[in-house]
N, C-alpha and C positions, 0 to 999 in steps of 0.2 A: 502493499501500500505507499510505504512512503518512497518507492520509489517511481511508483504513479505518477506522486504528485509533484515530486522534483521533475517530468519527465513533463508535465505540464505546463511549469515555471519556465523551464527550455524552448517548448513549442510560442508561449508568449513575446520571446523576443523582436522574432522580426515584426511586429507590431508598434514596438515601441523604439525603434532605431532614431525618431526620428528627434527623440531627447538623450544624449546618450556623453554619460561624466565616466571620465577614467583617474583613475589615482593609484600612488603602488607608495611601495617602500622596500628598503632592504636596510640590512646588518653586515657587515664582515669585520673580521679579526684572527685572532690569534689567543687562544688557550691551553696552558700546559699546568702542572703543577708538582710536584720532590716525590712521588708516589707511583710505584708502576703498575697500581690495579684502578681501575676507573672507579669515578666520583661523579653521582647523581645519574639516574637512571637516564632524564633526557640527554644530559650533553654529555655523558661519558667523560669525563677529563683523566687522563693519566699524565705521567712524566714525558711522555711526547708530543712534540707542535703539533696542534691542531687547529689547522684553517676553516672545520667543519661545523666545530662543537656548536657554535654560538652561531653562526651564519644562516642569514633566511634571508628572503627574497617575497613581496608578494606585489596582489595587482587585485584592487579591486575595480567592478562595471558598476556604474547606475543607471539602471534603464526608466526611463519615466512612460508606466501606461497612461496617466492620467495628472492632472492635479495634487490627487489624494493617494493614487497609488503607486507605487515603483519598487520594481525588481532587483535585490542587491544581489552581484554577485563578487565572493572574493576567492582566490586561489594562492597556494602559501604552498612553497618550496621550503623543505627545510633538511636539515640532517637527522636521518634516523637508521643510526646502526651504521655510520661511520659511509652511507651514500645516502643521495638526495632525495624527496618522496615529495609528487605533488600532490594535495589535495583542495576537493572545496570546501574549507572552513565555512562560508556563508552562501548560502541559496536561498532566496526565502522571497518573497512578495510581502508585502509592507501596503497597507489599506491604513490611510488618517479617519475614524470613523466620528471624532467631532474635534474641536478644536482642544479639549485636553487628551483626549486613549487613542491607541493606536495598534492597531492589531498584526502581528506576522506570523508567517506559517510556512513550514520549508525545513533546511536545517541551518541553524540557530548554535551558538555560542550558548556554554553554559553562565549562568551569570553568578558565577561560586567566588569572583574575588574581586579585590578593591581594581583591578586591571585585567580581569576578563576579557571585555571587548578590545583590549587594545593588548592583548598577550604577547602577538607577536611586531609590535611596532617598537621599536627600541627607543625613537625619539618621545614615547610618550611616556615614560619614567626614569628614575634617575640612577638604576642598575644596568648595566650588562644583560643582567637577565634578574630576572624576579627571585626571593629569595626559596630556594629549595627548600627551605624547612617545612616551609608554608603550602606554597605550590606545586608540591609534588605530593599532595595530598588527594588533590585532585584525579578519581580516576579515569573521568571522562572529560573531554574539550567541547564537544559540541552534542546535538540532541537532532535526530527529524521531530519538529511535534509545532506545537501553537504556545503566543504569549499575548502578553495585553502586558501594553506600557499608557498609565494611566497619573497623569501631570496634576499637580493641584497646586495653592497656597493658602500657607497658613502660617500666620504669629509672621509676620515679613521671612518666611521659609518657602523655598519649592519642595515641595514633596511626593517622592517615584514611588507608587506600587508599582510591581513586576511580576504576577506570577506565569507559571508554566510549567507544564506537561507535555510529555510524550515518548519517546523511546529511543535506545542507544544501542549501537553496536561499533566497538574500537577494538584493536588490535595493542597487544601489550609486546613490544617487539626488542631483547636486550639479545647483547651477542656471550652473556654465559650461557643463555638456554640451551643444552642440547638438543633440542627438535626444532620443532618451527615456531610458531605465533603461540601465543596463549589468547583465546576471543572475549571478551566482556559481553554481555548482552542485557538489555532489559525491554521488555513490553511495560514496563508500570511508573514512572517517570515523574515526579512531581515536584514541587517547588514554589516558593516564593523571594523577592528584594524587595528591599524598602531601602531608599537613600532619601538624606534631608540634605539639604543645598540651603548653604546661607556665604553671606560674603567675606566667612569667614575659612568657611573649607567644605569637603564633606560626610557624614558620617551613615556608614552604611551597614548591614545584615543581611543574613541572606539564611537560607534553608532547604535543603532538598533530600528526599527519600526517595529510592528506588529500588524495586527488588531485581537481582543481579544471579547471572550467572554465569561462571565461568569453564570453559570447556577449551582443552589443548589438541593441538595439530596432531595429526595420528603419526606422524612421522616420529614421534615421542616413542623410547624405546621402552622397555620394562623392568628393566635392572636397577637393582637398589642406588648405585649410584646416578644416576638420571632422576630418581624419586629424592633425592636427595642433592641436587642441583636443582631443579623445580621448586623444592619448595624453600629453597636459600633464596630464591630470584625470587618468586613471586613475596616473600615480607609474611604481612599482615594477610595477603589475601590471601595463603595457604591456611587449608582447613586445619582447624583446631590440636590432633591429637597425630599420633604416628599409623595406629589404626586406618587415620581418615586418611591417609596419602595415599590410599588405594582408588580413593575416589578417583584420584585425577587420572585414572588408566579407565574409569569407566563412565559413567554418566555424570550431565553438567555437575559442579559442585553451586549448588544455591544457595543465596544467602541476603540478607538485609542491610544496605548501604543506607547509614545518614551521614550527613553532612551540614553542619554548622560553620558561620562565621560571619565576624565583625570587625569593622574596619574604619580607617579615617584617613582623612587627608586635608592637613590645615598648612595655612599660611598668617604666621606670628614675626611680623616685619620684614626681613630678609631670610628669614627659617621658614622653610617648608617642613613638615610634618607629617610620614605616614607610617601608619600602622595597620597591622593586620591579626586575629590570631583564630586557629579553625580547629572545628574537631570534627574528627571523621570516627565515623562508627561500624564495624561490619560483626553481623550478628549469624552465626551460621546455622543452616536448616538441621543440620543433624549434629549441633549443641553448641556449646563454646561463642567466645566473641574478645573480641578486640577492641581498644579503643587508640588512638593516633593526637596527638594534638602540635599544633606549630605556632611557634608568635615570633613577630618581626618588629622590630620600631625604627626609621631613616630620617636622621637628620640632615637637609642640605641647606648649607647655605649659599646664598647664592650672591656672588660676588663681581658683578660684571660680568665680562663673559668666560668666567669662572665658577664651577660650583661644585665646592669638597661637596663629601657625602661621608657619612658613618651609618652602617646597617648594625645592630645584632638580631643576630635571631638564633631560635631553638627549637628541638624537638622533643616530642616525650613521646612513649611509646609505653602501653598498656596491654600487652599478649597477654592473651586466655591464660591461664594456669597450667593448662598442659600443650601448652602451643610446639607446633612443628619447626617453627622458623622462631630463629632470636632477632630479639629486641630491634630497632636499629633508633640510636639517640645521639644527639651533637647540638654543640654551641657551636657557634662561629661570627667573627668578627671582621667586617668587609669594608677597608677604607677605598675611597677612590676620590677622583677629580676629573669634570667633564669640562670641554672648552665647547664653545656654542661657535661654530666659522660664521653663524647665520642662522637665520628663523627653520633652516630646513638640515644642516648639516649637525652632528653631534659627533664630537670626539671623545671615546672614554678607557679609563682605565683604571684597575681595581686589582689591589693584592689581597686574599682573604686569607686571615688562620682559620683551620675548620678541624674541632676538639671535639672525636668521639666519645661519650658520655658511660658510664655506668657499663665500663669492661665490653662496650658492643663495639663495633663495626661502625657507625654513624651510619652516613649515606652513601656510602661506597655497593655498587650495584651488586657484588658476590659478599652477602652481610654474615656471612661465617668467615670473616676473615677479622674478627677480634684483637687489638694488642695492636695495630698497626701505627698506636701513636697520634699526631697530629698532623697536619698537611695543612703544607700554603699551596696559596694557588694563583694564579697570575694571569692578568687579561687586560685586552685591549682591543676594542671595538670603536666601527664605524657606523652611524646609525644616520637615514638618510629617507624624505617623502618627497614625492615630487606627485 
């Protein structure tokens, strides 16, 4: 049903070419650390200099069907396991129902974080990459479904209510998995986001619930080593007991996943403050639950063309008491500075100290590698848009 709806949107495009707008963005740079093991599920940074970890390019097409109706498409190319994948992150129709209410339907990014809508647009935030302690908690990036954007004014503030519902189908691909991908699907996803904006900044809160299923690619084998690697790679997505590992080779793993986040972005003089806290809970149908929390706060001082930044972040994890996978806990401190060449080009550099906590491997992709000690990560990037 979702594919049929997206096909319908594509069929509408020839009738809207009379009003067409093209925008684009890209990030390029280098990243490396002082550790041979891969850090972060999405970036996969190690001691080898990588030009792909944070590289991304995107094009957005806006087609006007009428004064109230548009079709929005966004194609993004980015690194996925050392090669570039192109995905259609946005493909939806938007219709303005009234001056306060807008309906959207199609492929839509989930509003889980402060910067969800611009997650790949490096020019829209002060980091080279959003803090992984929080942003890696999101199991899904987008959904096929519908939402409503309702705006109103209250006490000299603008209030946005954003309910959404739909389905998801995502794949987790990491280089440490010994077979194919792990697919995550859900046909029952719903949530709501609320934002309050004032002259000082914005505060937001969001909640999402999804009944999910995890299923392995048939190319996985059945050996104990394979099972151990899979469980390690899935982290808290793995079933909660050693016996339940056998389910990885049989029927899909069913679980209920809930996600809650709160955050804000404020301007105080020449200082910008960004902060977020997020909580992910996964309850498995066969018993057991895991809870993971992430936090960060970022301070950025706007000094003419230069903006130094400081980010403190933490991830805490409370796996099921008989969890088959180690916890992933860490603190990180990131110092950065960015220089604005003009209003559409930024050059950023960062150095981070990552400290795995409580005897865990932190956010190393292979979370059985406890005892690696602190890691230092170096980054340089250029963000641009047109």
